[in-house]
C-alpha positions in Angstrom: 92.1 -1.1 -51.9 94.2 -1.4 -48.8 94.5 -4.6 -46.8 93.6 -4.2 -43.1 94.9 -6.4 -40.2 92.7 -6.3 -37.2 91.5 -8.4 -34.3 88.5 -10.6 -35.2 85.1 -10.2 -33.7 82.2 -12.7 -33.2 80.7 -11.2 -36.4 83.6 -12.6 -38.4 83.1 -16.3 -37.4 81.2 -17.3 -40.6 83.8 -15.5 -42.9 86.7 -17.0 -41.0 85.2 -20.5 -41.2 84.7 -20.0 -45.0 88.3 -18.9 -45.5 89.7 -21.9 -43.6 87.5 -24.5 -45.2 88.2 -23.1 -48.7 91.9 -23.2 -48.0 91.8 -26.7 -46.6 89.9 -28.0 -49.7 92.0 -26.1 -52.3 95.5 -25.8 -50.9 96.0 -28.4 -48.1 94.3 -31.1 -50.2 97.5 -31.3 -52.2 99.3 -32.7 -49.1 96.6 -34.4 -47.1 93.9 -37.1 -47.9 90.2 -36.2 -48.2 89.6 -38.0 -44.9 92.2 -35.8 -43.1 90.8 -32.6 -44.6 87.2 -33.6 -43.6 88.4 -34.3 -40.0 90.2 -30.9 -39.8 87.2 -29.1 -41.2 85.2 -30.2 -38.2 87.4 -28.0 -36.0 86.6 -24.9 -38.0 82.8 -24.6 -38.2 81.3 -21.1 -37.4 80.4 -22.3 -33.9 83.9 -23.7 -33.4 85.3 -20.4 -34.5 83.2 -18.6 -32.0 84.7 -20.8 -29.2 88.2 -20.1 -30.5 87.5 -16.3 -30.5 86.9 -16.6 -26.7 90.1 -18.6 -26.1 92.7 -17.0 -28.4 93.7 -13.7 -29.9 92.3 -14.1 -33.4 93.3 -11.7 -36.2 91.9 -11.3 -39.7 93.2 -9.6 -42.9 90.5 -8.0 -45.0 90.4 -6.4 -48.4 87.6 -3.9 -48.4 84.7 -5.8 -46.7 86.0 -9.3 -47.5 88.0 -11.3 -45.0 90.8 -12.9 -46.9 93.0 -14.5 -44.2 93.2 -15.3 -40.5 95.7 -16.3 -37.8 95.6 -16.6 -34.1 97.9 -16.5 -31.0 97.3 -19.0 -28.2 99.9 -17.9 -25.6 103.2 -18.8 -27.2 101.7 -20.8 -30.1 100.6 -19.5 -33.5 97.5 -21.3 -34.7 95.1 -21.5 -37.6 97.0 -19.4 -40.2 94.9 -19.6 -43.4 94.9 -17.4 -46.5 92.1 -17.7 -49.0 93.5 -19.5 -52.1 92.9 -16.5 -54.4 95.0 -14.3 -52.2 97.9 -16.6 -51.4 101.4 -15.2 -52.1 100.3 -11.6 -51.9 101.5 -10.7 -48.4 98.4 -11.2 -46.3 99.9 -14.2 -44.4 103.2 -12.3 -43.8 101.2 -9.3 -42.5 99.2 -11.5 -40.2 102.3 -13.2 -38.9 103.9 -9.8 -38.2 100.8 -8.8 -36.2 100.9 -12.1 -34.2 104.6 -11.9 -33.5 104.2 -8.3 -32.4 101.4 -9.3 -30.0 103.4 -12.2 -28.7 106.4 -9.9 -28.0 104.1 -7.5 -26.2 102.9 -10.3 -24.0 106.5 -11.3 -23.1 106.8 -14.3 -25.4 110.4 -14.9 -26.4 110.0 -18.2 -28.3 107.0 -18.7 -30.6 105.9 -22.1 -31.9 103.7 -23.0 -34.8 102.2 -26.4 -35.6 102.6 -26.3 -39.4 100.9 -28.3 -42.1 103.1 -29.8 -44.7 101.5 -27.2 -47.1 102.7 -24.2 -45.0 106.2 -25.4 -43.9 108.0 -23.4 -46.6 106.0 -20.3 -45.7 107.0 -20.5 -42.0 110.6 -21.4 -42.9 110.8 -18.2 -45.0 109.8 -16.2 -41.9 112.6 -17.7 -39.8 110.9 -20.7 -38.2 112.8 -23.9 -37.9 111.3 -27.4 -37.7 112.0 -29.1 -34.4 109.9 -32.3 -34.7 107.0 -34.0 -36.5 103.7 -35.0 -34.8 101.2 -37.4 -36.1 97.4 -37.4 -35.4 96.3 -40.5 -37.2 97.5 -39.9 -40.7 97.8 -36.2 -40.3 101.4 -35.0 -40.2 102.1 -31.7 -38.4 105.6 -30.1 -38.3 106.3 -28.3 -35.1 108.4 -25.2 -35.8 109.7 -22.4 -33.7 111.3 -19.1 -33.8 113.1 -16.9 -31.3 111.5 -13.4 -31.0 114.4 -11.9 -29.1 117.4 -10.5 -30.9 120.7 -12.1 -30.1 122.8 -9.9 -27.8 
C-alpha cells in the first residue's frame, strides 16, 4: 500500500487530532511531564484542528484510508509535525517535511523555522535544521530550529 501526501481537508480534523494526541501521549511523554502533555493536547482537539485548517497549509500522510501523520506550514514556520507512534521511523515525517519545504519554497520562503519538541530535535537536525535558541512556556521547553531553503551560490 502506498503512502500518500496531500493537503488536509475539514473531514480530516478528527483523524489529525487522534494522531497528534496519540503521539503526544506515547512519544512526547518520554520528554515532557503529564501536565505539559495535557496542556498541549488542548491545542489539538478536533475543533482546534478545524481552526488551524483555516489558518495554515495543513498536510497529511495516509496509508490506504488511515491518516498516519500530519504537518503544517504557517508562513515561514513549520508547525505541528506528528507521526503516529506505530509509523515513526518509516519515512512519513520526512515525506511531509519535503512537501512543506517545497510549499514554502514555492511561496518565496528562503529561511524556514520549526519550534521543535525535545523529542523531535534529532529528526529535524537530520533534515538539516540547526538549533538557534530555546524557548520556555512554563515547564515546556521548545527548541527553535531553522534551515536555509536556498542553495549557496
